[in-house]
LORO-808552 format. One record per residue (C-alpha): x, y, z; residue number from 1; residue in one letter. Coordinates in nm, 3 decimals, m for minus. Example, Ala and Ser with C-alpha at 12.3 -4.5 7.8 and 13.67 -1.06 7.14 Angstrom:
BEGIN
+---------+---------+---------+-----+------+
!       u !       v !       w ! seq ! type !
+---------+---------+---------+-----+------+
!   1.230 !  m0.450 !   0.780 !   1 !    a !
!   1.367 !  m0.106 !   0.714 !   2 !    s !
+---------+---------+---------+-----+------+
***
This chain:
BEGIN
+---------+---------+---------+-----+------+
!       u !       v !       w ! seq ! type !
+---------+---------+---------+-----+------+
!  m0.084 !  m3.296 !   0.320 !   1 !    x !
!   0.103 !  m3.238 !  m0.007 !   2 !    x !
!  m0.194 !  m3.366 !  m0.207 !   3 !    x !
!  m0.415 !  m3.122 !  m0.015 !   4 !    x !
!  m0.191 !  m2.834 !  m0.123 !   5 !    x !
!  m0.169 !  m2.954 !  m0.483 !   6 !    x !
!  m0.548 !  m2.964 !  m0.514 !   7 !    x !
!  m0.680 !  m2.677 !  m0.304 !   8 !    x !
!  m0.415 !  m2.410 !  m0.369 !   9 !    x !
!  m0.461 !  m2.417 !  m0.750 !  10 !    x !
!  m0.839 !  m2.403 !  m0.703 !  11 !    x !
!  m0.791 !  m2.100 !  m0.478 !  12 !    x !
!  m0.571 !  m1.936 !  m0.741 !  13 !    x !
!  m0.827 !  m1.989 !  m1.018 !  14 !    x !
!  m1.111 !  m1.854 !  m0.802 !  15 !    x !
!  m0.906 !  m1.547 !  m0.702 !  16 !    x !
!  m0.809 !  m1.477 !  m1.064 !  17 !    x !
!  m1.170 !  m1.498 !  m1.182 !  18 !    x !
!  m1.283 !  m1.267 !  m0.902 !  19 !    x !
!  m1.002 !  m1.020 !  m0.976 !  20 !    x !
!  m1.087 !  m1.002 !  m1.349 !  21 !    x !
!  m1.455 !  m0.932 !  m1.288 !  22 !    x !
!  m1.572 !  m0.588 !  m1.402 !  23 !    x !
!  m1.249 !  m0.495 !  m1.583 !  24 !    x !
!  m1.186 !  m0.432 !  m1.952 !  25 !    x !
!  m0.952 !  m0.636 !  m2.173 !  26 !    x !
!  m0.640 !  m0.428 !  m2.105 !  27 !    x !
!  m0.695 !  m0.438 !  m1.730 !  28 !    x !
!  m0.763 !  m0.811 !  m1.735 !  29 !    x !
!  m0.433 !  m0.868 !  m1.915 !  30 !    x !
!  m0.244 !  m0.677 !  m1.645 !  31 !    x !
!  m0.430 !  m0.873 !  m1.377 !  32 !    x !
!  m0.310 !  m1.200 !  m1.531 !  33 !    x !
!   0.048 !  m1.068 !  m1.534 !  34 !    x !
!   0.014 !  m0.968 !  m1.169 !  35 !    x !
!  m0.128 !  m1.308 !  m1.078 !  36 !    x !
!   0.163 !  m1.486 !  m1.244 !  37 !    x !
!   0.412 !  m1.249 !  m1.080 !  38 !    x !
!   0.271 !  m1.326 !  m0.735 !  39 !    x !
!   0.284 !  m1.698 !  m0.809 !  40 !    x !
!   0.651 !  m1.675 !  m0.908 !  41 !    x !
!   0.721 !  m1.442 !  m0.616 !  42 !    x !
!   0.594 !  m1.702 !  m0.367 !  43 !    x !
!   0.853 !  m1.955 !  m0.480 !  44 !    x !
!   1.117 !  m1.683 !  m0.494 !  45 !    x !
!   1.044 !  m1.575 !  m0.137 !  46 !    x !
!   1.088 !  m1.929 !  m0.004 !  47 !    x !
!   1.410 !  m1.978 !  m0.200 !  48 !    x !
!   1.542 !  m1.643 !  m0.072 !  49 !    x !
!   1.473 !  m1.731 !   0.292 !  50 !    x !
!   1.600 !  m2.087 !   0.250 !  51 !    x !
!   1.923 !  m2.040 !   0.058 !  52 !    x !
!   2.020 !  m1.671 !   0.081 !  53 !    x !
!   1.887 !  m1.520 !   0.404 !  54 !    x !
!   1.886 !  m1.865 !   0.572 !  55 !    x !
!   1.606 !  m1.800 !   0.816 !  56 !    x !
!   1.339 !  m1.546 !   0.894 !  57 !    x !
!   1.010 !  m1.492 !   1.074 !  58 !    x !
!   0.830 !  m1.688 !   0.802 !  59 !    x !
!   0.972 !  m2.015 !   0.937 !  60 !    x !
!   0.860 !  m1.928 !   1.288 !  61 !    x !
!   0.503 !  m1.866 !   1.170 !  62 !    x !
!   0.510 !  m2.185 !   0.966 !  63 !    x !
!   0.648 !  m2.402 !   1.247 !  64 !    x !
!   0.391 !  m2.304 !   1.509 !  65 !    x !
!   0.108 !  m2.278 !   1.257 !  66 !    x !
!   0.176 !  m2.632 !   1.134 !  67 !    x !
!   0.186 !  m2.770 !   1.489 !  68 !    x !
!  m0.138 !  m2.599 !   1.591 !  69 !    x !
!  m0.303 !  m2.721 !   1.269 !  70 !    x !
!  m0.205 !  m3.079 !   1.356 !  71 !    x !
!  m0.364 !  m3.041 !   1.698 !  72 !    x !
!  m0.684 !  m2.912 !   1.537 !  73 !    x !
!  m0.692 !  m3.211 !   1.303 !  74 !    x !
!  m0.671 !  m3.443 !   1.603 !  75 !    x !
!  m0.927 !  m3.257 !   1.816 !  76 !    x !
!  m1.086 !  m2.960 !   1.642 !  77 !    x !
!  m1.338 !  m2.886 !   1.916 !  78 !    x !
!  m1.065 !  m2.860 !   2.179 !  79 !    x !
!  m0.791 !  m2.675 !   1.990 !  80 !    x !
!  m0.976 !  m2.454 !   1.741 !  81 !    x !
!  m1.076 !  m2.210 !   2.020 !  82 !    x !
!  m0.714 !  m2.209 !   2.135 !  83 !    x !
!  m0.603 !  m2.123 !   1.780 !  84 !    x !
!  m0.850 !  m1.834 !   1.786 !  85 !    x !
!  m0.706 !  m1.721 !   2.120 !  86 !    x !
!  m0.358 !  m1.739 !   1.970 !  87 !    x !
!  m0.468 !  m1.519 !   1.681 !  88 !    x !
!  m0.636 !  m1.270 !   1.914 !  89 !    x !
!  m0.322 !  m1.254 !   2.131 !  90 !    x !
!  m0.489 !  m1.411 !   2.435 !  91 !    x !
!  m0.362 !  m1.676 !   2.673 !  92 !    x !
!  m0.351 !  m2.023 !   2.521 !  93 !    x !
!  m0.327 !  m2.383 !   2.641 !  94 !    x !
!  m0.116 !  m2.603 !   2.412 !  95 !    x !
!   0.105 !  m2.907 !   2.483 !  96 !    x !
!   0.402 !  m2.684 !   2.399 !  97 !    x !
!   0.506 !  m2.331 !   2.481 !  98 !    x !
!   0.441 !  m2.053 !   2.230 !  99 !    x !
!   0.720 !  m1.807 !   2.161 ! 100 !    x !
!   0.618 !  m1.437 !   2.172 ! 101 !    x !
!   0.262 !  m1.511 !   2.273 ! 102 !    x !
!   0.033 !  m1.210 !   2.302 ! 103 !    x !
!   0.206 !  m1.023 !   2.017 ! 104 !    x !
!   0.148 !  m0.970 !   1.646 ! 105 !    x !
!   0.384 !  m1.263 !   1.591 ! 106 !    x !
!   0.137 !  m1.488 !   1.773 ! 107 !    x !
!  m0.142 !  m1.353 !   1.551 ! 108 !    x !
!   0.057 !  m1.455 !   1.245 ! 109 !    x !
!   0.104 !  m1.802 !   1.396 ! 110 !    x !
!  m0.272 !  m1.829 !   1.448 ! 111 !    x !
!  m0.353 !  m1.712 !   1.096 ! 112 !    x !
!  m0.099 !  m1.958 !   0.955 ! 113 !    x !
!  m0.250 !  m2.242 !   1.160 ! 114 !    x !
!  m0.591 !  m2.196 !   0.997 ! 115 !    x !
!  m0.431 !  m2.165 !   0.653 ! 116 !    x !
!  m0.232 !  m2.483 !   0.719 ! 117 !    x !
!  m0.547 !  m2.663 !   0.833 ! 118 !    x !
!  m0.715 !  m2.573 !   0.502 ! 119 !    x !
!  m0.431 !  m2.585 !   0.248 ! 120 !    x !
!  m0.185 !  m2.831 !   0.404 ! 121 !    x !
!   0.152 !  m2.799 !   0.575 ! 122 !    x !
!   0.376 !  m2.738 !   0.271 ! 123 !    x !
!   0.554 !  m2.406 !   0.309 ! 124 !    x !
!   0.551 !  m2.361 !  m0.069 ! 125 !    x !
!   0.178 !  m2.424 !  m0.086 ! 126 !    x !
!   0.108 !  m2.188 !   0.204 ! 127 !    x !
!   0.321 !  m1.911 !   0.054 ! 128 !    x !
!   0.139 !  m1.944 !  m0.277 ! 129 !    x !
!  m0.198 !  m1.929 !  m0.096 ! 130 !    x !
!  m0.093 !  m1.619 !   0.099 ! 131 !    x !
!   0.036 !  m1.459 !  m0.222 ! 132 !    x !
!  m0.301 !  m1.511 !  m0.391 ! 133 !    x !
!  m0.475 !  m1.327 !  m0.106 ! 134 !    x !
!  m0.231 !  m1.036 !  m0.120 ! 135 !    x !
!  m0.279 !  m1.024 !  m0.499 ! 136 !    x !
!  m0.655 !  m1.004 !  m0.449 ! 137 !    x !
!  m0.608 !  m0.723 !  m0.198 ! 138 !    x !
!  m0.409 !  m0.512 !  m0.444 ! 139 !    x !
!  m0.671 !  m0.561 !  m0.716 ! 140 !    x !
!  m0.951 !  m0.469 !  m0.475 ! 141 !    x !
!  m0.770 !  m0.149 !  m0.377 ! 142 !    x !
!  m0.757 !  m0.059 !  m0.747 ! 143 !    x !
!  m1.127 !  m0.129 !  m0.795 ! 144 !    x !
!  m1.200 !   0.098 !  m0.498 ! 145 !    x !
!  m1.074 !   0.404 !  m0.693 ! 146 !    x !
!  m1.132 !   0.290 !  m1.051 ! 147 !    x !
!  m1.452 !   0.491 !  m1.085 ! 148 !    x !
!  m1.250 !   0.810 !  m1.026 ! 149 !    x !
!  m1.007 !   0.740 !  m1.312 ! 150 !    x !
!  m1.033 !   0.816 !  m1.682 ! 151 !    x !
!  m0.980 !   0.535 !  m1.931 ! 152 !    x !
!  m0.624 !   0.651 !  m2.005 ! 153 !    x !
!  m0.534 !   0.652 !  m1.636 ! 154 !    x !
!  m0.646 !   0.302 !  m1.548 ! 155 !    x !
!  m0.354 !   0.109 !  m1.693 ! 156 !    x !
!  m0.094 !   0.329 !  m1.515 ! 157 !    x !
!  m0.288 !   0.299 !  m1.189 ! 158 !    x !
!  m0.322 !  m0.078 !  m1.210 ! 159 !    x !
!   0.043 !  m0.116 !  m1.310 ! 160 !    x !
!   0.157 !   0.091 !  m1.010 ! 161 !    x !
!  m0.065 !  m0.101 !  m0.770 ! 162 !    x !
!  m0.008 !  m0.450 !  m0.903 ! 163 !    x !
!   0.338 !  m0.473 !  m1.061 ! 164 !    x !
!   0.584 !  m0.311 !  m0.819 ! 165 !    x !
!   0.859 !  m0.574 !  m0.769 ! 166 !    x !
!   0.917 !  m0.508 !  m0.398 ! 167 !    x !
!   0.544 !  m0.531 !  m0.326 ! 168 !    x !
!   0.513 !  m0.857 !  m0.517 ! 169 !    x !
!   0.815 !  m1.013 !  m0.347 ! 170 !    x !
!   0.748 !  m0.905 !   0.013 ! 171 !    x !
!   0.378 !  m0.996 !   0.004 ! 172 !    x !
!   0.408 !  m1.333 !  m0.173 ! 173 !    x !
!   0.430 !  m1.550 !   0.135 ! 174 !    x !
!   0.371 !  m1.599 !   0.505 ! 175 !    x !
!   0.472 !  m1.245 !   0.601 ! 176 !    x !
!   0.296 !  m0.966 !   0.788 ! 177 !    x !
!   0.316 !  m0.728 !   0.495 ! 178 !    x !
!   0.127 !  m0.971 !   0.273 ! 179 !    x !
!  m0.154 !  m1.012 !   0.527 ! 180 !    x !
!  m0.180 !  m0.634 !   0.575 ! 181 !    x !
!  m0.187 !  m0.562 !   0.200 ! 182 !    x !
!  m0.457 !  m0.826 !   0.152 ! 183 !    x !
!  m0.673 !  m0.696 !   0.437 ! 184 !    x !
!  m0.613 !  m0.329 !   0.356 ! 185 !    x !
!  m0.702 !  m0.369 !  m0.012 ! 186 !    x !
!  m1.020 !  m0.565 !   0.062 ! 187 !    x !
!  m1.109 !  m0.305 !   0.328 ! 188 !    x !
!  m1.079 !  m0.021 !   0.077 ! 189 !    x !
!  m1.286 !  m0.219 !  m0.171 ! 190 !    x !
!  m1.561 !  m0.283 !   0.086 ! 191 !    x !
!  m1.575 !   0.080 !   0.196 ! 192 !    x !
!  m1.595 !   0.192 !  m0.168 ! 193 !    x !
!  m1.882 !  m0.052 !  m0.231 ! 194 !    x !
!  m2.071 !   0.089 !   0.067 ! 195 !    x !
!  m2.014 !   0.460 !  m0.002 ! 196 !    x !
!  m2.021 !   0.466 !  m0.382 ! 197 !    x !
!  m2.231 !   0.170 !  m0.493 ! 198 !    x !
!  m2.458 !   0.171 !  m0.186 ! 199 !    x !
!  m2.405 !  m0.201 !  m0.125 ! 200 !    x !
!  m2.495 !  m0.232 !   0.240 ! 201 !    x !
!  m2.389 !  m0.597 !   0.266 ! 202 !    x !
!  m2.034 !  m0.492 !   0.175 ! 203 !    x !
!  m2.006 !  m0.344 !   0.525 ! 204 !    x !
!  m2.021 !  m0.691 !   0.686 ! 205 !    x !
!  m1.649 !  m0.779 !   0.645 ! 206 !    x !
!  m1.525 !  m0.430 !   0.738 ! 207 !    x !
!  m1.483 !  m0.497 !   1.116 ! 208 !    x !
!  m1.314 !  m0.829 !   1.041 ! 209 !    x !
!  m1.066 !  m0.665 !   0.799 ! 210 !    x !
!  m0.992 !  m0.380 !   1.039 ! 211 !    x !
!  m0.931 !  m0.641 !   1.308 ! 212 !    x !
!  m0.675 !  m0.825 !   1.092 ! 213 !    x !
!  m0.480 !  m0.504 !   1.030 ! 214 !    x !
!  m0.500 !  m0.418 !   1.401 ! 215 !    x !
!  m0.367 !  m0.759 !   1.504 ! 216 !    x !
!  m0.078 !  m0.774 !   1.258 ! 217 !    x !
!   0.035 !  m0.410 !   1.218 ! 218 !    x !
!  m0.183 !  m0.178 !   1.428 ! 219 !    x !
!   0.018 !   0.135 !   1.345 ! 220 !    x !
!  m0.116 !   0.114 !   0.987 ! 221 !    x !
!  m0.453 !   0.225 !   1.125 ! 222 !    x !
!  m0.317 !   0.572 !   1.209 ! 223 !    x !
!  m0.229 !   0.677 !   0.851 ! 224 !    x !
!  m0.543 !   0.497 !   0.734 ! 225 !    x !
!  m0.760 !   0.715 !   0.960 ! 226 !    x !
!  m0.577 !   1.027 !   0.842 ! 227 !    x !
!  m0.620 !   0.918 !   0.481 ! 228 !    x !
!  m0.995 !   0.872 !   0.509 ! 229 !    x !
!  m1.021 !   1.210 !   0.677 ! 230 !    x !
!  m0.835 !   1.360 !   0.380 ! 231 !    x !
!  m1.069 !   1.183 !   0.137 ! 232 !    x !
!  m1.373 !   1.348 !   0.289 ! 233 !    x !
!  m1.189 !   1.678 !   0.330 ! 234 !    x !
!  m1.135 !   1.691 !  m0.046 ! 235 !    x !
!  m1.486 !   1.559 !  m0.110 ! 236 !    x !
!  m1.760 !   1.758 !  m0.273 ! 237 !    x !
!  m1.783 !   2.124 !  m0.356 ! 238 !    x !
!  m2.078 !   2.361 !  m0.353 ! 239 !    x !
!  m2.288 !   2.426 !  m0.048 ! 240 !    x !
!  m2.187 !   2.106 !   0.133 ! 241 !    x !
!  m1.813 !   2.163 !   0.090 ! 242 !    x !
!  m1.771 !   2.296 !   0.444 ! 243 !    x !
!  m1.959 !   2.000 !   0.588 ! 244 !    x !
!  m1.728 !   1.754 !   0.414 ! 245 !    x !
!  m1.421 !   1.938 !   0.540 ! 246 !    x !
!  m1.549 !   1.927 !   0.896 ! 247 !    x !
!  m1.636 !   1.558 !   0.859 ! 248 !    x !
!  m1.288 !   1.489 !   0.724 ! 249 !    x !
!  m1.123 !   1.659 !   1.022 ! 250 !    x !
!  m1.347 !   1.473 !   1.267 ! 251 !    x !
!  m1.268 !   1.137 !   1.105 ! 252 !    x !
!  m0.895 !   1.205 !   1.105 ! 253 !    x !
!  m0.869 !   1.326 !   1.464 ! 254 !    x !
!  m1.121 !   1.076 !   1.598 ! 255 !    x !
!  m0.952 !   0.788 !   1.419 ! 256 !    x !
!  m0.608 !   0.874 !   1.555 ! 257 !    x !
!  m0.744 !   0.907 !   1.908 ! 258 !    x !
!  m0.932 !   0.579 !   1.878 ! 259 !    x !
!  m0.619 !   0.394 !   1.764 ! 260 !    x !
!  m0.419 !   0.550 !   2.048 ! 261 !    x !
!  m0.680 !   0.438 !   2.297 ! 262 !    x !
!  m0.691 !   0.081 !   2.165 ! 263 !    x !
!  m0.312 !   0.060 !   2.125 ! 264 !    x !
!  m0.145 !   0.293 !   2.377 ! 265 !    x !
!   0.200 !   0.241 !   2.220 ! 266 !    x !
!   0.078 !   0.434 !   1.916 ! 267 !    x !
!  m0.095 !   0.710 !   2.107 ! 268 !    x !
!   0.023 !   1.067 !   2.069 ! 269 !    x !
!   0.179 !   1.071 !   2.415 ! 270 !    x !
!   0.377 !   0.745 !   2.370 ! 271 !    x !
!   0.455 !   0.725 !   1.997 ! 272 !    x !
!   0.792 !   0.901 !   2.039 ! 273 !    x !
!   0.900 !   0.644 !   2.300 ! 274 !    x !
!   0.787 !   0.362 !   2.071 ! 275 !    x !
!   0.992 !   0.503 !   1.784 ! 276 !    x !
!   1.298 !   0.546 !   2.005 ! 277 !    x !
!   1.270 !   0.187 !   2.133 ! 278 !    x !
!   1.241 !   0.053 !   1.779 ! 279 !    x !
!   1.543 !   0.255 !   1.672 ! 280 !    x !
!   1.744 !   0.116 !   1.963 ! 281 !    x !
!   1.649 !  m0.240 !   1.867 ! 282 !    x !
!   1.787 !  m0.188 !   1.518 ! 283 !    x !
!   2.115 !  m0.029 !   1.624 ! 284 !    x !
!   2.331 !  m0.337 !   1.689 ! 285 !    x !
!   2.207 !  m0.526 !   1.382 ! 286 !    x !
!   2.280 !  m0.229 !   1.155 ! 287 !    x !
!   2.636 !  m0.199 !   1.282 ! 288 !    x !
!   2.703 !  m0.559 !   1.192 ! 289 !    x !
!   2.525 !  m0.556 !   0.856 ! 290 !    x !
!   2.666 !  m0.227 !   0.732 ! 291 !    x !
!   2.328 !  m0.116 !   0.594 ! 292 !    x !
!   2.221 !   0.122 !   0.867 ! 293 !    x !
!   2.067 !   0.463 !   0.810 ! 294 !    x !
!   2.237 !   0.749 !   0.989 ! 295 !    x !
!   1.986 !   0.972 !   1.165 ! 296 !    x !
!   2.143 !   1.116 !   1.474 ! 297 !    x !
!   2.184 !   0.928 !   1.801 ! 298 !    x !
!   1.956 !   0.626 !   1.804 ! 299 !    x !
!   1.720 !   0.589 !   2.095 ! 300 !    x !
!   1.811 !   0.927 !   2.238 ! 301 !    x !
!   1.498 !   1.120 !   2.142 ! 302 !    x !
!   1.199 !   1.010 !   2.346 ! 303 !    x !
!   0.991 !   1.326 !   2.306 ! 304 !    x !
!   0.753 !   1.398 !   2.020 ! 305 !    x !
!   0.935 !   1.720 !   1.934 ! 306 !    x !
!   1.270 !   1.541 !   1.942 ! 307 !    x !
!   1.147 !   1.273 !   1.704 ! 308 !    x !
!   0.977 !   1.517 !   1.468 ! 309 !    x !
!   1.300 !   1.703 !   1.398 ! 310 !    x !
!   1.414 !   1.391 !   1.212 ! 311 !    x !
!   1.077 !   1.346 !   1.036 ! 312 !    x !
!   1.184 !   1.504 !   0.702 ! 313 !    x !
!   1.486 !   1.275 !   0.681 ! 314 !    x !
!   1.276 !   0.973 !   0.777 ! 315 !    x !
!   1.021 !   1.056 !   0.508 ! 316 !    x !
!   1.295 !   1.109 !   0.249 ! 317 !    x !
!   1.442 !   0.769 !   0.332 ! 318 !    x !
!   1.104 !   0.602 !   0.295 ! 319 !    x !
!   1.025 !   0.773 !  m0.037 ! 320 !    x !
!   1.364 !   0.759 !  m0.205 ! 321 !    x !
!   1.606 !   0.505 !  m0.057 ! 322 !    x !
!   1.796 !   0.290 !  m0.120 ! 323 !    x !
!   1.957 !   0.469 !  m0.415 ! 324 !    x !
!   2.242 !   0.356 !  m0.637 ! 325 !    x !
!   2.503 !   0.472 !  m0.386 ! 326 !    x !
!   2.337 !   0.258 !  m0.115 ! 327 !    x !
!   2.402 !  m0.073 !  m0.291 ! 328 !    x !
!   2.570 !  m0.325 !  m0.059 ! 329 !    x !
!   2.443 !  m0.658 !  m0.195 ! 330 !    x !
!   2.212 !  m0.813 !  m0.453 ! 331 !    x !
!   1.892 !  m0.750 !  m0.258 ! 332 !    x !
!   1.983 !  m0.386 !  m0.205 ! 333 !    x !
!   2.069 !  m0.350 !  m0.574 ! 334 !    x !
!   1.720 !  m0.458 !  m0.681 ! 335 !    x !
!   1.555 !  m0.222 !  m0.433 ! 336 !    x !
!   1.788 !   0.061 !  m0.539 ! 337 !    x !
!   1.700 !   0.020 !  m0.907 ! 338 !    x !
!   1.329 !   0.028 !  m0.821 ! 339 !    x !
!   1.351 !   0.340 !  m0.606 ! 340 !    x !
!   1.584 !   0.517 !  m0.850 ! 341 !    x !
!   1.323 !   0.471 !  m1.123 ! 342 !    x !
!   1.044 !   0.598 !  m0.896 ! 343 !    x !
!   1.246 !   0.903 !  m0.791 ! 344 !    x !
!   1.332 !   0.978 !  m1.154 ! 345 !    x !
!   0.961 !   0.972 !  m1.245 ! 346 !    x !
!   0.876 !   1.204 !  m0.954 ! 347 !    x !
!   1.154 !   1.451 !  m1.043 ! 348 !    x !
!   1.059 !   1.455 !  m1.412 ! 349 !    x !
!   0.694 !   1.507 !  m1.317 ! 350 !    x !
!   0.778 !   1.808 !  m1.102 ! 351 !    x !
!   1.016 !   1.955 !  m1.359 ! 352 !    x !
!   0.762 !   1.918 !  m1.639 ! 353 !    x !
!   0.456 !   2.054 !  m1.460 ! 354 !    x !
!   0.585 !   2.240 !  m1.155 ! 355 !    x !
!   0.530 !   2.184 !  m0.784 ! 356 !    x !
!   0.219 !   2.403 !  m0.765 ! 357 !    x !
!   0.039 !   2.221 !  m1.047 ! 358 !    x !
!   0.117 !   1.882 !  m0.896 ! 359 !    x !
!   0.005 !   1.988 !  m0.547 ! 360 !    x !
!  m0.312 !   2.143 !  m0.687 ! 361 !    x !
!  m0.398 !   1.817 !  m0.863 ! 362 !    x !
!  m0.335 !   1.615 !  m0.545 ! 363 !    x !
!  m0.542 !   1.842 !  m0.321 ! 364 !    x !
!  m0.838 !   1.858 !  m0.558 ! 365 !    x !
!  m0.896 !   1.483 !  m0.598 ! 366 !    x !
!  m1.003 !   1.265 !  m0.301 ! 367 !    x !
!  m0.812 !   0.951 !  m0.411 ! 368 !    x !
!  m0.491 !   1.150 !  m0.460 ! 369 !    x !
!  m0.522 !   1.331 !  m0.129 ! 370 !    x !
!  m0.603 !   1.005 !   0.050 ! 371 !    x !
!  m0.294 !   0.840 !  m0.099 ! 372 !    x !
!  m0.072 !   1.143 !  m0.030 ! 373 !    x !
!  m0.173 !   1.166 !   0.336 ! 374 !    x !
!  m0.144 !   0.790 !   0.388 ! 375 !    x !
!   0.199 !   0.779 !   0.222 ! 376 !    x !
!   0.329 !   1.084 !   0.409 ! 377 !    x !
!   0.209 !   0.959 !   0.750 ! 378 !    x !
!   0.308 !   0.597 !   0.695 ! 379 !    x !
!   0.639 !   0.683 !   0.531 ! 380 !    x !
!   0.739 !   0.923 !   0.807 ! 381 !    x !
!   0.665 !   0.673 !   1.084 ! 382 !    x !
!   0.841 !   0.383 !   0.909 ! 383 !    x !
!   1.134 !   0.604 !   0.805 ! 384 !    x !
!   1.182 !   0.722 !   1.163 ! 385 !    x !
!   1.152 !   0.380 !   1.324 ! 386 !    x !
!   1.348 !   0.176 !   1.070 ! 387 !    x !
!   1.724 !   0.215 !   1.066 ! 388 !    x !
!   1.810 !  m0.052 !   0.812 ! 389 !    x !
!   1.771 !  m0.022 !   0.434 ! 390 !    x !
!   1.678 !  m0.388 !   0.393 ! 391 !    x !
!   1.398 !  m0.379 !   0.647 ! 392 !    x !
!   1.289 !  m0.036 !   0.519 ! 393 !    x !
!   1.225 !  m0.183 !   0.173 ! 394 !    x !
!   1.005 !  m0.444 !   0.338 ! 395 !    x !
!   0.825 !  m0.241 !   0.603 ! 396 !    x !
!   0.714 !   0.034 !   0.363 ! 397 !    x !
!   0.542 !  m0.218 !   0.132 ! 398 !    x !
!   0.184 !  m0.127 !   0.245 ! 399 !    x !
!   0.232 !   0.230 !   0.115 ! 400 !    x !
!   0.416 !   0.148 !  m0.209 ! 401 !    x !
!   0.112 !   0.062 !  m0.429 ! 402 !    x !
!  m0.052 !   0.396 !  m0.340 ! 403 !    x !
!   0.275 !   0.584 !  m0.382 ! 404 !    x !
!   0.370 !   0.446 !  m0.724 ! 405 !    x !
!   0.016 !   0.437 !  m0.865 ! 406 !    x !
!  m0.052 !   0.798 !  m0.763 ! 407 !    x !
!   0.270 !   0.918 !  m0.927 ! 408 !    x !
!   0.192 !   0.735 !  m1.251 ! 409 !    x !
!  m0.170 !   0.852 !  m1.265 ! 410 !    x !
!  m0.087 !   1.216 !  m1.191 ! 411 !    x !
!   0.179 !   1.209 !  m1.462 ! 412 !    x !
!  m0.066 !   1.059 !  m1.714 ! 413 !    x !
!  m0.336 !   1.312 !  m1.624 ! 414 !    x !
!  m0.114 !   1.619 !  m1.637 ! 415 !    x !
!   0.063 !   1.507 !  m1.955 ! 416 !    x !
!  m0.272 !   1.455 !  m2.126 ! 417 !    x !
!  m0.394 !   1.795 !  m2.012 ! 418 !    x !
!  m0.081 !   1.960 !  m2.144 ! 419 !    x !
!  m0.108 !   1.779 !  m2.475 ! 420 !    x !
!  m0.472 !   1.882 !  m2.517 ! 421 !    x !
!  m0.383 !   2.244 !  m2.438 ! 422 !    x !
!  m0.117 !   2.252 !  m2.712 ! 423 !    x !
!  m0.352 !   2.094 !  m2.968 ! 424 !    x !
!  m0.659 !   2.300 !  m2.884 ! 425 !    x !
!  m0.809 !   2.447 !  m3.208 ! 426 !    x !
!  m0.843 !   2.824 !  m3.246 ! 427 !    x !
!  m1.203 !   2.939 !  m3.208 ! 428 !    x !
!  m1.364 !   3.139 !  m3.495 ! 429 !    x !
!  m1.382 !   3.454 !  m3.285 ! 430 !    x !
!  m1.012 !   3.436 !  m3.203 ! 431 !    x !
!  m0.927 !   3.364 !  m3.568 ! 432 !    x !
!  m1.132 !   3.663 !  m3.689 ! 433 !    x !
!  m0.957 !   3.893 !  m3.441 ! 434 !    x !
!  m0.622 !   3.766 !  m3.568 ! 435 !    x !
!  m0.716 !   3.815 !  m3.938 ! 436 !    x !
!  m0.882 !   4.159 !  m3.906 ! 437 !    x !
!  m0.559 !   4.357 !  m3.842 ! 438 !    x !
!  m0.401 !   4.204 !  m4.153 ! 439 !    x !
!  m0.702 !   4.298 !  m4.366 ! 440 !    x !
!  m0.681 !   4.652 !  m4.238 ! 441 !    x !
!  m0.311 !   4.672 !  m4.326 ! 442 !    x !
!  m0.333 !   4.514 !  m4.673 ! 443 !    x !
!  m0.686 !   4.613 !  m4.781 ! 444 !    x !
!  m0.967 !   4.383 !  m4.887 ! 445 !    x !
!  m0.873 !   4.062 !  m5.056 ! 446 !    x !
!  m0.903 !   4.057 !  m5.433 ! 447 !    x !
!  m1.255 !   3.964 !  m5.548 ! 448 !    x !
!  m1.423 !   4.060 !  m5.221 ! 449 !    x !
!  m1.775 !   4.203 !  m5.250 ! 450 !    x !
!  m1.805 !   4.581 !  m5.201 ! 451 !    x !
!  m2.165 !   4.580 !  m5.079 ! 452 !    x !
!  m2.454 !   4.802 !  m5.195 ! 453 !    x !
+---------+---------+---------+-----+------+
***
């Protein structure tokens, strides 16, 4: 099995890198190579972290069951491959052993890992590297989905924010839910962009499959995703069809949220507050022991939507800005705190330099910015409310971080360039003549000027 990993995983990495570099210029391709190497290093770092520092984690649970199911499929593929599919789809399964947490997103991760193990071998290092390559490809595809909306000077900041955020690299470079979601979400955005912008009809084929992966692993991501696409169309085109796009955006947003609530009742409008309260309660005891809890009132006590929403601003603030320097408790928190302190500093400097109104006007006028803003606000609020631990918060918010950081960097580059052009704009001849005429009237005609006939 080790030889299988040593041969197939590098081939996968080369193929992914070639696909990621396609259609990009030299500067973008250089950043893509850096991102590819960072994900490769991050895969080994994630295993070492779980093995020697954290000493455990869900990753080992996915790997254990995935490896065992893969061995069964090697012995009798016809018999056990359908059972592996059932495991992934959270259905009842028949295996020679019991499956822990069957019928949940954990079981879906076990099923996905089993197919990866069947293809790439049982080595946890090899599997983490393979998963990291897929998450890397997802981030690049999400960049390509909006690249056509960016000026040449904005592309490097956007790609840097999407591809080179340390927490995103680390928490997606392995057998983890966040990595699978980032991979599927990025490829989904790329496919939708190909269909709507480039009119590539065949790009719609993988869309249901990618939506299904997100729904199986982290279904609540679909709610901010639906709201984000509604915002994209809401900020769409101007002119006579502007009203139609706004109506379409509202329909997509509301319809998407209702559809997710119907498919997953726990995330419906009438039950989401109870889901948040239950999640908060589950975190309470662990936070007390670890000393890294987030204070936000009495945990598990608010099981109404209005009761949960009163803490929404604080939850969003935690997701967008914490941990900070004063939150440092250990080495892992220190790295996350440095990252978020830098992001917050960039946001504050952006607002101070250009003002809140100018920044909001830029966000609301551009579909990619409004999509990212709505996705980040909705996702950040839900994760900030439900997560009461700074360590898990840094991990759970990973799907929103590429959009968050890239949007901040691009808006700063765009507004700074606009301000620089405004200060260097040459004076038009008409303005110059109006400025010179009063001086000529005060001092008379210049010496040697013609007097006329």
